[in-house]
C-alpha positions as CSV (number, residue, x, y, z in Angstrom):
1,M,-226.2,37.8,31.5
2,K,-229.8,37.5,31.0
3,R,-229.8,41.3,30.8
4,S,-226.9,41.3,28.2
5,V,-228.7,38.7,26.0
6,A,-231.9,40.8,26.1
7,S,-230.2,43.9,25.3
8,F,-228.3,41.9,22.3
9,G,-232.0,40.8,21.0
10,K,-233.1,44.4,21.2
11,I,-230.3,45.7,19.2
12,I,-230.8,42.9,16.6
13,G,-234.2,43.7,16.3
14,L,-233.2,47.4,15.7
15,V,-231.0,46.5,13.0
16,I,-233.4,44.1,10.9
17,F,-236.1,47.1,11.6
18,V,-233.7,49.5,9.9
19,F,-232.8,47.0,7.4
20,I,-236.3,46.3,6.4
21,G,-237.3,50.0,6.5
22,T,-234.5,51.1,4.1
23,A,-235.1,48.5,1.9
24,T,-238.9,49.5,1.8
25,F,-238.1,53.3,1.1
26,A,-235.1,52.1,-1.6
27,Q,-237.7,49.9,-3.2
28,S,-240.3,52.9,-3.1
29,S,-238.3,55.5,-4.3
30,L,-237.1,53.7,-7.6
31,K,-237.3,55.8,-10.8
32,I,-236.8,55.6,-14.4
33,A,-236.0,58.4,-16.7
34,K,-235.9,59.8,-20.2
35,L,-232.8,61.0,-22.1
36,K,-232.5,64.5,-22.9
37,Y,-230.0,65.0,-25.7
38,G,-228.7,67.6,-28.1
39,G,-228.6,67.9,-31.6
40,G,-232.3,68.9,-32.6
41,G,-234.2,65.9,-32.1
42,D,-237.6,65.6,-30.0
43,W,-236.0,63.9,-27.0
44,Y,-239.6,65.0,-25.4
45,A,-241.7,62.9,-27.9
46,N,-244.3,60.4,-26.6
47,K,-245.2,62.5,-23.6
48,T,-247.6,59.9,-21.7
49,S,-245.9,56.7,-22.5
50,L,-243.0,56.0,-19.6
51,P,-246.1,57.2,-16.9
52,N,-248.6,54.4,-18.8
53,L,-245.5,51.9,-19.0
54,I,-244.7,52.4,-15.0
55,K,-248.4,52.3,-14.4
56,F,-248.7,49.1,-16.2
57,C,-245.6,47.4,-14.4
58,N,-246.7,48.5,-11.0
59,T,-249.9,47.0,-11.6
60,E,-249.2,44.1,-13.4
61,L,-246.1,43.2,-11.9
62,K,-246.0,44.9,-8.6
63,M,-242.9,46.8,-9.5
64,N,-243.6,49.5,-7.1
65,I,-241.7,52.1,-9.2
66,N,-242.3,56.3,-8.9
67,P,-245.4,57.2,-10.8
68,A,-243.4,60.1,-12.3
69,E,-240.5,60.0,-15.0
70,D,-237.5,62.2,-14.6
71,V,-235.6,63.7,-17.3
72,V,-231.9,63.1,-17.3
73,E,-229.2,64.6,-19.6
74,V,-226.7,62.5,-21.3
75,G,-223.8,64.2,-19.4
76,S,-225.4,64.6,-16.1
77,P,-223.9,62.7,-13.6
78,D,-227.8,62.4,-12.0
79,I,-227.8,59.5,-14.5
80,F,-226.1,56.9,-12.3
81,A,-229.6,57.2,-10.3
82,Y,-231.4,55.3,-12.6
83,P,-231.1,51.7,-13.3
84,F,-233.3,52.2,-16.5
85,V,-233.4,55.2,-19.2
86,H,-235.4,55.3,-22.5
87,M,-234.3,57.3,-25.4
88,T,-236.5,58.2,-28.4
89,G,-237.0,60.7,-31.2
90,H,-237.5,61.3,-34.7
91,G,-234.5,63.4,-35.7
92,N,-230.8,64.4,-35.0
93,V,-228.9,63.1,-31.9
94,V,-225.3,64.6,-31.0
95,F,-223.3,63.6,-28.1
96,S,-220.3,65.3,-27.2
97,D,-217.2,63.4,-26.2
98,A,-218.0,64.1,-22.5
99,E,-221.3,63.1,-22.7
100,A,-220.2,60.1,-24.7
101,Q,-218.0,58.9,-22.2
102,N,-220.4,59.6,-19.3
103,L,-223.1,57.3,-20.9
104,R,-220.3,54.8,-21.6
105,N,-219.6,55.1,-17.6
106,Y,-223.1,54.6,-16.8
107,L,-223.6,51.6,-19.0
108,L,-220.6,49.8,-17.7
109,S,-221.7,50.6,-14.3
110,G,-224.8,48.7,-14.7
111,G,-227.1,50.8,-15.9
112,F,-229.4,50.1,-19.2
113,L,-230.3,52.3,-22.4
114,H,-233.7,51.6,-24.2
115,V,-233.4,53.6,-27.5
116,D,-236.8,53.6,-29.7
117,D,-236.8,54.7,-32.9
118,N,-239.6,57.0,-33.4
119,Y,-239.0,57.0,-36.9
120,G,-236.1,58.9,-38.4
121,L,-233.6,58.0,-35.3
122,D,-231.8,55.4,-37.0
123,Q,-229.0,56.9,-38.9
124,F,-228.3,59.2,-35.9
125,I,-228.2,57.0,-33.1
126,R,-225.8,54.3,-35.0
127,R,-223.5,57.2,-35.5
128,E,-223.6,58.7,-31.8
129,M,-223.5,55.1,-30.1
130,K,-220.3,54.6,-31.9
131,K,-219.1,57.6,-29.6
132,V,-220.0,55.7,-26.5
133,F,-219.0,52.0,-27.8
134,P,-216.5,52.6,-30.7
135,E,-215.2,48.7,-30.3
136,L,-219.1,47.5,-30.4
137,S,-221.9,47.3,-33.1
138,F,-225.7,46.5,-32.7
139,V,-226.2,43.2,-33.5
140,E,-229.8,41.7,-33.6
141,L,-230.9,39.9,-30.8
142,P,-232.0,36.3,-31.2
143,F,-235.9,35.6,-30.6
144,D,-235.0,33.4,-27.6
145,H,-232.9,35.9,-25.8
146,Q,-234.3,36.7,-22.0
147,V,-235.8,40.4,-23.2
148,Y,-238.3,38.2,-25.1
149,R,-239.7,36.1,-22.5
150,I,-238.3,37.1,-18.7
151,K,-241.8,37.9,-17.9
152,Y,-244.1,37.7,-21.5
153,V,-243.4,35.6,-24.0
154,F,-242.6,37.0,-27.7
155,P,-241.6,33.8,-29.6
156,E,-241.0,35.9,-32.7
157,G,-239.4,39.1,-31.2
158,L,-240.7,42.5,-31.1
159,P,-244.5,43.4,-31.8
160,K,-245.3,45.9,-34.3
161,V,-246.8,48.7,-33.3
162,H,-246.8,51.6,-36.5
163,E,-245.7,50.4,-39.9
164,H,-243.4,53.3,-40.7
165,D,-241.5,52.1,-43.8
166,G,-243.5,48.4,-43.5
167,K,-240.3,46.6,-42.5
168,Q,-240.2,43.7,-39.9
169,P,-239.7,44.9,-36.3
170,Q,-236.0,44.6,-35.0
171,G,-234.5,44.3,-31.5
172,Y,-230.8,45.1,-31.5
173,G,-228.3,45.1,-28.6
174,L,-225.0,46.3,-27.4
175,I,-223.4,43.6,-25.5
176,W,-220.4,44.0,-23.2
177,Q,-219.0,41.3,-21.9
178,G,-221.9,39.2,-22.1
179,R,-224.3,41.9,-20.8
180,L,-227.0,43.4,-23.0
181,V,-226.3,47.4,-22.1
182,C,-228.3,48.7,-24.6
183,Y,-231.7,47.5,-26.3
184,Y,-232.6,49.3,-29.4
185,S,-236.3,48.7,-31.0
186,Y,-236.4,49.6,-34.6
187,E,-239.5,49.7,-37.0
188,T,-242.1,49.1,-34.2
189,D,-242.3,52.5,-32.4
190,L,-242.6,50.7,-28.9
191,G,-243.1,54.3,-27.2
192,N,-246.5,55.1,-29.5
193,G,-247.8,51.9,-28.2
194,W,-247.2,53.0,-24.7
195,E,-249.2,56.5,-25.2
196,D,-252.6,57.1,-24.1
197,Q,-254.9,55.1,-26.4
198,S,-256.7,58.4,-27.4
199,V,-253.1,59.8,-28.9
200,Y,-253.1,57.3,-32.0
201,N,-256.2,55.1,-31.5
202,D,-254.3,51.9,-31.8
203,P,-256.1,48.9,-30.8
204,E,-255.9,47.8,-27.1
205,E,-254.8,44.3,-28.0
206,M,-251.6,46.1,-29.9
207,R,-251.2,48.5,-26.8
208,R,-251.2,45.5,-24.5
209,K,-248.6,43.8,-26.4
210,A,-246.2,46.9,-26.7
211,L,-246.5,47.5,-22.8
212,Q,-245.6,43.9,-22.2
213,M,-242.6,44.2,-24.1
214,G,-241.6,47.3,-22.3
215,A,-242.4,45.6,-18.8
216,N,-239.8,42.7,-20.2
217,L,-237.0,45.4,-20.9
218,L,-237.6,46.8,-17.6
219,S,-237.4,43.4,-16.0
220,Y,-234.3,42.9,-17.5
221,A,-232.8,45.9,-16.7
222,F,-233.6,45.6,-13.0
223,M,-232.5,42.1,-12.6
224,I,-229.0,43.1,-13.9
225,L,-228.6,45.4,-11.2
Protein backbone atom coordinates (compact mmCIF):
# COMPACT_ATOMS: atom_id res chain seq x y z
CA MET A 1 0.00 0.00 0.00
CA LYS A 2 2.80 2.40 0.92
CA ARG A 3 4.52 1.57 -2.33
CA SER A 4 1.33 2.37 -4.29
CA VAL A 5 0.97 5.72 -2.55
CA ALA A 6 4.59 6.54 -3.30
CA SER A 7 4.18 5.57 -6.96
CA PHE A 8 1.03 7.69 -7.18
CA GLY A 9 2.94 10.61 -5.72
CA LYS A 10 5.67 10.24 -8.35
CA ILE A 11 3.08 10.20 -11.11
CA ILE A 12 1.43 13.36 -9.76
CA GLY A 13 4.84 15.02 -9.50
CA LEU A 14 5.64 14.09 -13.10
CA VAL A 15 2.30 15.45 -14.30
CA ILE A 16 2.92 18.74 -12.49
CA PHE A 17 6.43 18.97 -13.96
CA VAL A 18 5.18 18.34 -17.49
CA PHE A 19 2.37 20.89 -17.02
CA ILE A 20 4.72 23.59 -15.74
CA GLY A 21 7.25 22.86 -18.45
CA THR A 22 4.61 23.02 -21.16
CA ALA A 23 3.17 26.28 -19.78
CA THR A 24 6.63 27.83 -19.65
CA PHE A 25 7.36 26.81 -23.22
CA ALA A 26 4.02 28.17 -24.40
CA GLN A 27 4.67 31.47 -22.68
CA SER A 28 8.19 31.84 -24.05
CA SER A 29 7.00 31.01 -27.58
CA LEU A 30 4.30 33.71 -27.58
CA LYS A 31 4.62 35.72 -30.78
CA ILE A 32 2.95 38.68 -32.44
CA ALA A 33 2.79 39.50 -36.12
CA LYS A 34 2.53 42.25 -38.70
CA LEU A 35 -0.29 41.88 -41.23
CA LYS A 36 0.58 41.53 -44.91
CA TYR A 37 -2.24 42.65 -47.19
CA GLY A 38 -2.85 43.35 -50.88
CA GLY A 39 -3.85 46.51 -52.70
CA GLY A 40 -0.49 48.23 -53.00
CA GLY A 41 -0.22 49.81 -49.55
CA ASP A 42 3.10 49.57 -47.73
CA TRP A 43 2.14 46.98 -45.10
CA TYR A 44 5.87 46.58 -44.37
CA ALA A 45 6.32 50.16 -43.06
CA ASN A 46 7.93 50.93 -39.69
CA LYS A 47 10.48 48.13 -39.72
CA THR A 48 11.78 48.72 -36.18
CA SER A 49 8.45 49.46 -34.51
CA LEU A 50 7.24 46.01 -33.40
CA PRO A 51 10.66 44.76 -32.27
CA ASN A 52 11.00 47.89 -30.12
CA LEU A 53 7.49 47.47 -28.69
CA ILE A 54 8.23 43.84 -27.87
CA LYS A 55 11.48 44.81 -26.16
CA PHE A 56 9.67 47.50 -24.13
CA CYS A 57 6.95 45.09 -23.01
CA ASN A 58 9.42 42.37 -22.12
CA THR A 59 11.57 44.80 -20.12
CA GLU A 60 8.89 46.90 -18.44
CA LEU A 61 6.04 44.40 -18.06
CA LYS A 62 7.90 41.05 -18.12
CA MET A 63 5.68 39.78 -20.93
CA ASN A 64 8.22 37.30 -22.34
CA ILE A 65 7.21 37.73 -26.00
CA ASN A 66 9.46 36.30 -28.69
CA PRO A 67 11.72 39.23 -29.70
CA ALA A 68 11.25 38.67 -33.43
CA GLU A 69 8.05 39.78 -35.12
CA ASP A 70 6.42 37.50 -37.66
CA VAL A 71 4.63 38.45 -40.86
CA VAL A 72 1.26 36.85 -41.57
CA GLU A 73 -1.02 37.19 -44.58
CA VAL A 74 -4.66 38.16 -44.13
CA GLY A 75 -5.95 34.93 -45.65
CA SER A 76 -3.48 32.56 -44.03
CA PRO A 77 -4.59 29.99 -41.43
CA ASP A 78 -1.37 30.88 -39.61
CA ILE A 79 -3.03 34.06 -38.33
CA PHE A 80 -4.76 31.99 -35.64
CA ALA A 81 -1.36 31.41 -33.98
CA TYR A 82 -1.08 35.07 -32.96
CA PRO A 83 -3.07 36.71 -30.15
CA PHE A 84 -2.12 40.16 -31.49
CA VAL A 85 -1.72 41.27 -35.10
CA HIS A 86 -0.56 44.77 -36.05
CA MET A 87 -1.45 46.47 -39.32
CA THR A 88 -0.03 49.70 -40.72
CA GLY A 89 0.63 51.54 -43.97
CA HIS A 90 0.00 54.70 -45.95
CA GLY A 91 -2.03 53.56 -48.93
CA ASN A 92 -4.56 51.23 -50.47
CA VAL A 93 -5.82 48.06 -48.79
CA VAL A 94 -7.79 45.31 -50.50
CA PHE A 95 -9.16 42.17 -48.85
CA SER A 96 -10.60 39.41 -51.01
CA ASP A 97 -13.82 37.80 -49.80
CA ALA A 98 -11.86 34.79 -48.54
CA GLU A 99 -9.38 37.02 -46.72
CA ALA A 100 -12.16 39.04 -45.11
CA GLN A 101 -13.83 35.84 -43.92
CA ASN A 102 -10.55 34.50 -42.55
CA LEU A 103 -9.89 37.74 -40.66
CA ARG A 104 -13.44 37.71 -39.31
CA ASN A 105 -13.04 34.13 -38.08
CA TYR A 106 -9.74 35.08 -36.43
CA LEU A 107 -11.26 38.03 -34.59
CA LEU A 108 -14.36 36.12 -33.51
CA SER A 109 -12.21 33.29 -32.17
CA GLY A 110 -10.36 35.60 -29.78
CA GLY A 111 -7.78 37.34 -31.95
CA PHE A 112 -7.05 41.06 -31.76
CA LEU A 113 -6.17 43.44 -34.59
CA HIS A 114 -4.48 46.81 -34.10
CA VAL A 115 -4.73 49.05 -37.14
CA ASP A 116 -2.40 52.04 -37.06
CA ASP A 117 -2.96 54.72 -39.68
CA ASN A 118 0.47 55.69 -40.93
CA TYR A 119 -1.21 58.57 -42.79
CA GLY A 120 -3.40 57.82 -45.81
CA LEU A 121 -4.84 54.51 -44.63
CA ASP A 122 -8.15 55.78 -43.27
CA GLN A 123 -10.49 55.62 -46.27
CA PHE A 124 -9.21 52.20 -47.27
CA ILE A 125 -9.29 50.47 -43.91
CA ARG A 126 -12.82 51.65 -43.17
CA ARG A 127 -13.97 50.26 -46.51
CA GLU A 128 -12.21 46.91 -46.12
CA MET A 129 -13.20 46.30 -42.51
CA LYS A 130 -16.81 46.63 -43.69
CA LYS A 131 -16.15 43.45 -45.66
CA VAL A 132 -15.01 41.79 -42.44
CA PHE A 133 -17.86 43.10 -40.29
CA PRO A 134 -20.71 44.44 -42.48
CA GLU A 135 -22.85 44.78 -39.36
CA LEU A 136 -20.33 46.88 -37.43
CA SER A 137 -18.89 50.38 -37.74
CA PHE A 138 -15.92 51.93 -36.00
CA VAL A 139 -16.93 53.78 -32.84
CA GLU A 140 -14.72 56.19 -30.95
CA LEU A 141 -13.81 54.69 -27.59
CA PRO A 142 -14.37 56.73 -24.42
CA PHE A 143 -11.28 57.76 -22.49
CA ASP A 144 -12.25 55.52 -19.58
CA HIS A 145 -12.05 52.39 -21.75
CA GLN A 146 -9.73 49.71 -20.46
CA VAL A 147 -7.24 50.14 -23.32
CA TYR A 148 -6.36 53.55 -21.90
CA ARG A 149 -5.72 52.37 -18.35
CA ILE A 150 -4.99 48.64 -18.24
CA LYS A 151 -1.27 49.23 -17.49
CA TYR A 152 -0.52 52.89 -18.17
CA VAL A 153 -3.13 55.60 -17.69
CA PHE A 154 -4.01 57.93 -20.57
CA PRO A 155 -6.81 60.13 -19.17
CA GLU A 156 -7.16 61.98 -22.48
CA GLY A 157 -6.89 58.99 -24.76
CA LEU A 158 -4.22 58.46 -27.40
CA PRO A 159 -0.96 60.40 -27.22
CA LYS A 160 -0.14 62.52 -30.25
CA VAL A 161 3.03 61.35 -31.99
CA HIS A 162 3.08 62.96 -35.45
CA GLU A 163 1.00 65.85 -36.72
CA HIS A 164 -0.27 64.74 -40.14
CA ASP A 165 -3.36 66.95 -40.59
CA GLY A 166 -3.02 68.54 -37.17
CA LYS A 167 -6.16 66.84 -35.90
CA GLN A 168 -6.65 65.40 -32.44
CA PRO A 169 -5.72 61.72 -32.20
CA GLN A 170 -8.68 59.37 -32.07
CA GLY A 171 -9.01 55.74 -31.04
CA TYR A 172 -11.75 53.75 -32.72
CA GLY A 173 -12.93 50.23 -32.10
CA LEU A 174 -14.96 47.45 -33.61
CA ILE A 175 -16.92 45.86 -30.80
CA TRP A 176 -18.43 42.40 -31.16
CA GLN A 177 -20.81 41.27 -28.43
CA GLY A 178 -19.19 43.61 -25.93
CA ARG A 179 -15.61 42.66 -26.83
CA LEU A 180 -13.19 45.01 -28.55
CA VAL A 181 -11.83 42.94 -31.44
CA CYS A 182 -10.12 45.68 -33.46
CA TYR A 183 -8.55 48.92 -32.28
CA TYR A 184 -7.84 51.63 -34.84
CA SER A 185 -5.45 54.45 -33.92
CA TYR A 186 -5.98 57.51 -36.12
CA GLU A 187 -4.14 60.84 -36.40
CA THR A 188 -1.37 59.79 -34.02
CA ASP A 189 0.97 57.30 -35.77
CA LEU A 190 1.83 55.14 -32.78
CA GLY A 191 4.04 52.91 -34.92
CA ASN A 192 6.31 55.86 -35.75
CA GLY A 193 6.66 56.46 -32.04
CA TRP A 194 7.85 52.87 -31.55
CA GLU A 195 10.56 53.22 -34.19
CA ASP A 196 14.26 53.62 -33.38
CA GLN A 197 14.89 57.14 -32.10
CA SER A 198 17.22 57.83 -35.05
CA VAL A 199 14.43 57.30 -37.59
CA TYR A 200 12.35 60.39 -36.72
CA ASN A 201 14.35 61.99 -33.90
CA ASP A 202 11.23 62.18 -31.76
CA PRO A 203 11.66 63.30 -28.14
CA GLU A 204 12.20 60.42 -25.76
CA GLU A 205 9.13 61.37 -23.72
CA MET A 206 6.97 61.12 -26.83
CA ARG A 207 8.45 57.74 -27.76
CA ARG A 208 7.86 56.42 -24.25
CA LYS A 209 4.20 57.46 -24.30
CA ALA A 210 3.75 55.75 -27.66
CA LEU A 211 5.37 52.58 -26.33
CA GLN A 212 3.23 52.69 -23.20
CA MET A 213 0.08 52.94 -25.29
CA GLY A 214 1.26 50.04 -27.40
CA ALA A 215 1.91 48.06 -24.23
CA ASN A 216 -1.67 48.76 -23.17
CA LEU A 217 -2.96 47.32 -26.44
CA LEU A 218 -0.86 44.20 -26.08
CA SER A 219 -1.92 43.79 -22.46
CA TYR A 220 -5.56 44.08 -23.46
CA ALA A 221 -5.18 41.56 -26.29
CA PHE A 222 -3.49 39.03 -24.01
CA MET A 223 -6.07 39.55 -21.29
CA ILE A 224 -8.99 38.58 -23.53
CA LEU A 225 -7.43 35.29 -24.69
